[in-house]
C-alpha positions as a Python dict, from the first residue, in 0.01 Angstrom:
ca = {
    (1, 'X'): (0, 0, 0),
    (2, 'X'): (-144, 337, 102),
    (3, 'X'): (55, 658, 136),
    (4, 'X'): (-95, 953, 320),
    (5, 'X'): (9, 1291, 453),
    (6, 'X'): (30, 1271, 831),
    (7, 'X'): (-109, 1518, 1084),
    (8, 'X'): (-114, 1564, 1459),
    (9, 'X'): (-408, 1322, 1473),
    (10, 'X'): (-163, 1048, 1369),
    (11, 'X'): (96, 1132, 1633),
    (12, 'X'): (25, 842, 1869),
    (13, 'X'): (57, 582, 1593),
    (14, 'X'): (369, 746, 1450),
    (15, 'X'): (531, 765, 1793),
    (16, 'X'): (456, 400, 1865),
    (17, 'X'): (604, 293, 1530),
    (18, 'X'): (919, 503, 1563),
    (19, 'X'): (987, 385, 1917),
    (20, 'X'): (1025, 32, 1778),
    (21, 'X'): (1329, 167, 1590),
    (22, 'X'): (1433, 428, 1842),
    (23, 'X'): (1811, 421, 1795),
    (24, 'X'): (1787, 533, 1432),
    (25, 'X'): (1480, 752, 1488),
    (26, 'X'): (1603, 997, 1751),
    (27, 'X'): (1596, 1304, 1527),
    (28, 'X'): (1243, 1219, 1412),
    (29, 'X'): (1113, 1154, 1763),
    (30, 'X'): (1279, 1458, 1916),
    (31, 'X'): (1145, 1687, 1644),
    (32, 'X'): (793, 1543, 1679),
    (33, 'X'): (806, 1596, 2055),
    (34, 'X'): (904, 1960, 2001),
    (35, 'X'): (682, 2053, 1706),
    (36, 'X'): (424, 1781, 1641),
    (37, 'X'): (342, 1665, 1289),
    (38, 'X'): (229, 2002, 1152),
    (39, 'X'): (463, 2196, 926),
    (40, 'X'): (486, 2565, 1017),
    (41, 'X'): (828, 2655, 880),
    (42, 'X'): (951, 2702, 1236),
    (43, 'X'): (1243, 2523, 1399),
    (44, 'X'): (1193, 2143, 1425),
    (45, 'X'): (867, 2138, 1225),
    (46, 'X'): (829, 1917, 921),
    (47, 'X'): (597, 1754, 670),
    (48, 'X'): (537, 1383, 730),
    (49, 'X'): (408, 1102, 510),
    (50, 'X'): (319, 750, 622),
    (51, 'X'): (305, 415, 443),
    (52, 'X'): (32, 171, 549),
    (53, 'X'): (3, -199, 470),
    (54, 'X'): (-316, -377, 364),
    (55, 'X'): (-415, -423, 729),
    (56, 'X'): (-392, -48, 787),
    (57, 'X'): (-75, -71, 996),
    (58, 'X'): (185, 205, 971),
    (59, 'X'): (504, 52, 830),
    (60, 'X'): (706, 354, 720),
    (61, 'X'): (755, 728, 768),
    (62, 'X'): (927, 990, 554),
    (63, 'X'): (965, 1354, 661),
    (64, 'X'): (1107, 1675, 522),
    (65, 'X'): (1197, 1928, 790),
    (66, 'X'): (1208, 2305, 814),
    (67, 'X'): (1573, 2309, 706),
    (68, 'X'): (1509, 2100, 393),
    (69, 'X'): (1658, 1776, 528),
    (70, 'X'): (1486, 1444, 467),
    (71, 'X'): (1458, 1165, 725),
    (72, 'X'): (1306, 821, 695),
    (73, 'X'): (1216, 523, 907),
    (74, 'X'): (1092, 240, 688),
    (75, 'X'): (1269, -95, 735),
    (76, 'X'): (1035, -243, 473),
    (77, 'X'): (1205, -133, 150),
    (78, 'X'): (880, -166, -46),
    (79, 'X'): (728, 90, 188),
    (80, 'X'): (1036, 307, 154),
    (81, 'X'): (1020, 294, -225),
    (82, 'X'): (650, 387, -219),
    (83, 'X'): (718, 676, 20),
    (84, 'X'): (1010, 804, -188),
    (85, 'X'): (811, 783, -513),
    (86, 'X'): (519, 970, -358),
    (87, 'X'): (747, 1233, -205),
    (88, 'X'): (911, 1300, -542),
    (89, 'X'): (566, 1365, -689),
    (90, 'X'): (454, 1611, -421),
    (91, 'X'): (771, 1780, -295),
    (92, 'X'): (749, 2160, -318),
    (93, 'X'): (1057, 2270, -122),
    (94, 'X'): (1428, 2236, -199),
    (95, 'X'): (1609, 1938, -47),
    (96, 'X'): (1912, 2018, 168),
    (97, 'X'): (2021, 1666, 258),
    (98, 'X'): (1923, 1332, 405),
    (99, 'X'): (2010, 1171, 738),
    (100, 'X'): (1904, 840, 886),
    (101, 'X'): (1950, 464, 890),
    (102, 'X'): (2239, 370, 662),
    (103, 'X'): (2062, 117, 439),
    (104, 'X'): (1750, 330, 405),
    (105, 'X'): (1942, 647, 327),
    (106, 'X'): (2146, 475, 56),
    (107, 'X'): (1823, 344, -99),
    (108, 'X'): (1657, 688, -104),
    (109, 'X'): (1969, 858, -239),
    (110, 'X'): (1982, 609, -526),
    (111, 'X'): (1625, 712, -615),
    (112, 'X'): (1690, 1085, -586),
    (113, 'X'): (1998, 1049, -807),
    (114, 'X'): (2184, 1360, -700),
    (115, 'X'): (2528, 1397, -866),
    (116, 'X'): (2822, 1304, -645),
    (117, 'X'): (2962, 1656, -681),
    (118, 'X'): (2647, 1807, -522),
    (119, 'X'): (2743, 1693, -171),
    (120, 'X'): (2957, 1848, 99),
    (121, 'X'): (2920, 1526, 298),
    (122, 'X'): (2792, 1186, 189),
    (123, 'X'): (2904, 908, 421),
    (124, 'X'): (2788, 621, 638),
    (125, 'X'): (2891, 610, 1004),
    (126, 'X'): (2875, 345, 1271),
    (127, 'X'): (2568, 366, 1496),
    (128, 'X'): (2660, 298, 1860),
    (129, 'X'): (2431, 239, 2156),
    (130, 'X'): (2473, 214, 2532),
    (131, 'X'): (2249, 125, 2824),
    (132, 'X'): (2360, 378, 3084),
    (133, 'X'): (2363, 116, 3358),
    (134, 'X'): (2670, -15, 3170),
    (135, 'X'): (2839, 327, 3144),
    (136, 'X'): (3205, 296, 3241),
    (137, 'X'): (3355, 601, 3411),
    (138, 'X'): (3728, 569, 3357),
    (139, 'X'): (3980, 692, 3611),
    (140, 'X'): (4069, 981, 3380),
    (141, 'X'): (3705, 1093, 3358),
    (142, 'X'): (3678, 1133, 3734),
    (143, 'X'): (3995, 1331, 3798),
    (144, 'X'): (3957, 1611, 4049),
    (145, 'X'): (4089, 1873, 3808),
    (146, 'X'): (3793, 1821, 3573),
    (147, 'X'): (3483, 2041, 3594),
    (148, 'X'): (3175, 2025, 3375),
    (149, 'X'): (2993, 2353, 3307),
    (150, 'X'): (2679, 2414, 3096),
    (151, 'X'): (2736, 2605, 2773),
    (152, 'X'): (2518, 2885, 2913),
    (153, 'X'): (2811, 2959, 3146),
    (154, 'X'): (3081, 2922, 2879),
    (155, 'X'): (3237, 3198, 2672),
    (156, 'X'): (3014, 3259, 2367),
    (157, 'X'): (3302, 3349, 2136),
    (158, 'X'): (3481, 3027, 2231),
    (159, 'X'): (3170, 2822, 2154),
    (160, 'X'): (3141, 3002, 1820),
    (161, 'X'): (3500, 2916, 1728),
    (162, 'X'): (3463, 2555, 1841),
    (163, 'X'): (3132, 2490, 1664),
    (164, 'X'): (3255, 2654, 1345),
    (165, 'X'): (3569, 2440, 1344),
    (166, 'X'): (3364, 2131, 1429),
    (167, 'X'): (3119, 2178, 1141),
    (168, 'X'): (3388, 2254, 885),
    (169, 'X'): (3586, 1947, 991),
    (170, 'X'): (3284, 1715, 1020),
    (171, 'X'): (3069, 1830, 729),
    (172, 'X'): (3297, 2020, 491),
    (173, 'X'): (3182, 2336, 318),
    (174, 'X'): (3329, 2683, 323),
    (175, 'X'): (3369, 2944, 594),
    (176, 'X'): (3162, 3242, 484),
    (177, 'X'): (2921, 3500, 619),
    (178, 'X'): (2619, 3274, 578),
    (179, 'X'): (2789, 2993, 766),
    (180, 'X'): (2887, 3235, 1044),
    (181, 'X'): (2520, 3333, 1084),
    (182, 'X'): (2428, 2967, 1106),
    (183, 'X'): (2691, 2907, 1375),
    (184, 'X'): (2576, 3212, 1572),
    (185, 'X'): (2220, 3075, 1572),
    (186, 'X'): (2343, 2733, 1669),
    (187, 'X'): (2541, 2868, 1965),
    (188, 'X'): (2231, 3055, 2084),
    (189, 'X'): (2018, 2740, 2057),
    (190, 'X'): (2282, 2535, 2236),
    (191, 'X'): (2310, 2778, 2526),
    (192, 'X'): (1930, 2788, 2564),
    (193, 'X'): (1880, 2412, 2539),
    (194, 'X'): (2061, 2309, 2855),
    (195, 'X'): (2182, 2001, 2665),
    (196, 'X'): (2551, 2081, 2613),
    (197, 'X'): (2852, 2117, 2839),
    (198, 'X'): (3215, 2226, 2832),
    (199, 'X'): (3486, 2027, 3009),
    (200, 'X'): (3737, 2232, 3207),
    (201, 'X'): (4078, 2095, 3300),
    (202, 'X'): (4206, 2310, 3586),
    (203, 'X'): (3964, 2581, 3468),
    (204, 'X'): (4085, 2567, 3106),
    (205, 'X'): (3815, 2478, 2848),
    (206, 'X'): (3933, 2167, 2663),
    (207, 'X'): (3632, 1987, 2512),
    (208, 'X'): (3260, 2007, 2433),
    (209, 'X'): (2982, 1749, 2437),
    (210, 'X'): (2607, 1773, 2406),
    (211, 'X'): (2290, 1600, 2293),
    (212, 'X'): (2136, 1677, 1954),
    (213, 'X'): (1818, 1480, 2022),
    (214, 'X'): (1659, 1399, 2356),
    (215, 'X'): (1370, 1198, 2493),
    (216, 'X'): (1276, 1132, 2853),
    (217, 'X'): (1474, 807, 2875),
    (218, 'X'): (1721, 825, 2585),
    (219, 'X'): (1966, 1083, 2448),
    (220, 'X'): (2165, 1109, 2127),
    (221, 'X'): (2519, 1237, 2176),
    (222, 'X'): (2647, 1519, 1954),
    (223, 'X'): (2832, 1730, 1886),
    (224, 'X'): (3155, 1617, 2051),
    (225, 'X'): (3453, 1842, 1991),
    (226, 'X'): (3809, 1863, 2117),
    (227, 'X'): (4023, 2137, 1958),
    (228, 'X'): (4336, 1998, 1786),
    (229, 'X'): (4568, 2147, 2049),
    (230, 'X'): (4393, 1946, 2323),
    (231, 'X'): (4362, 1611, 2147),
    (232, 'X'): (4517, 1280, 2255),
    (233, 'X'): (4457, 1360, 2622),
    (234, 'X'): (4137, 1159, 2673),
    (235, 'X'): (3919, 1470, 2693),
    (236, 'X'): (3650, 1351, 2449),
    (237, 'X'): (3612, 1025, 2638),
    (238, 'X'): (3592, 1214, 2968),
    (239, 'X'): (3341, 1478, 2859),
    (240, 'X'): (3103, 1225, 2700),
    (241, 'X'): (3121, 997, 3004),
    (242, 'X'): (3061, 1281, 3247),
    (243, 'X'): (2766, 1427, 3055),
    (244, 'X'): (2605, 1083, 3030),
    (245, 'X'): (2663, 1021, 3400),
    (246, 'X'): (2494, 1355, 3469),
    (247, 'X'): (2175, 1269, 3279),
    (248, 'X'): (2181, 912, 3408),
    (249, 'X'): (2127, 1058, 3754),
    (250, 'X'): (1827, 1245, 3612),
    (251, 'X'): (1659, 925, 3488),
    (252, 'X'): (1794, 881, 3135),
    (253, 'X'): (1849, 512, 3069),
    (254, 'X'): (1994, 481, 2717),
    (255, 'X'): (2219, 665, 2476),
    (256, 'X'): (2308, 651, 2108),
    (257, 'X'): (2566, 821, 1884),
    (258, 'X'): (2721, 782, 1541),
    (259, 'X'): (3077, 829, 1419),
    (260, 'X'): (3313, 723, 1140),
    (261, 'X'): (3627, 835, 1322),
    (262, 'X'): (3832, 533, 1443),
    (263, 'X'): (3987, 727, 1733),
    (264, 'X'): (3647, 854, 1845),
    (265, 'X'): (3496, 506, 1814),
    (266, 'X'): (3774, 366, 2033),
    (267, 'X'): (3706, 635, 2296),
    (268, 'X'): (3331, 564, 2296),
    (269, 'X'): (3386, 188, 2316),
    (270, 'X'): (3607, 246, 2620),
    (271, 'X'): (3308, 386, 2811),
    (272, 'X'): (3074, 108, 2702),
    (273, 'X'): (2928, 191, 2359),
    (274, 'X'): (2880, -95, 2112),
    (275, 'X'): (2813, -64, 1741),
    (276, 'X'): (2474, -182, 1620),
    (277, 'X'): (2395, -61, 1271),
    (278, 'X'): (2490, 239, 1060),
    (279, 'X'): (2374, 598, 1018),
    (280, 'X'): (2410, 804, 701),
    (281, 'X'): (2482, 1174, 663),
    (282, 'X'): (2426, 1326, 319),
    (283, 'X'): (2439, 1706, 313),
    (284, 'X'): (2421, 1902, -11),
    (285, 'X'): (2641, 2203, -85),
    (286, 'X'): (2328, 2399, -173),
    (287, 'X'): (1957, 2308, -139),
    (288, 'X'): (1836, 2152, -463),
    (289, 'X'): (1488, 2150, -618),
    (290, 'X'): (1408, 1796, -726),
    (291, 'X'): (1267, 1913, -1058),
    (292, 'X'): (1611, 2050, -1151),
    (293, 'X'): (1767, 1707, -1094),
    (294, 'X'): (1498, 1524, -1290),
    (295, 'X'): (1494, 1766, -1582),
}
């Protein structure tokens, strides 16, 4: 098996391989579409390595992105082991976390051997998919009092508060000045992206939904947030359904999301999502240099 550092010259082959596993490769594909395969340190850029079989076919990809996170797509565990071993030999930046297919992520984490206490979040979630032709708009989602507005038209301070609360609830960690800077940047990116919306109920903001990875024909839902005071009113179900209906009319054909929240899963299933696989989120409290773990 051959492992090599990938470049923009390999993009067509990488894209073709990842599209065969699109539902668990959305972050990889979206980042490649935005930044290619060259690492610049800028947003979305990363370093990529590929595993090739004896016939010269690409059978696995591992990447480390600008933010330190690792992602993999290598259903062949022999290829994944070879990629992980090679990465550990050449890595020169701290690792911030790992996200991706549940089985693959668990395998890589076992090789990296980070202590349990190093993580803010380390969990597997259900991976759900939906062909948008099967999207079910419930009666509640189409009520006249509901309005969907892009986040560019929403109150910035409200988005800050919502995203901060969302991240602390979903990923753990501590509220501090550094985290506030991160949230400020994230709000700015969200408002520029055109891929997130706020649901208004009689002009009152009640929920948020967006896409954290997008391709021409498929979107990955996230984040979805309903403040505690507005929960149990069907708002999350409505805002996800309405945003998907919006992009469906623009030509998007499929959607994917992941969650480990039983109430959220029930809401997503009500609009047509079905579980097919798992997705793992492992985020470290602080970026870690691999040499410090191995020493």
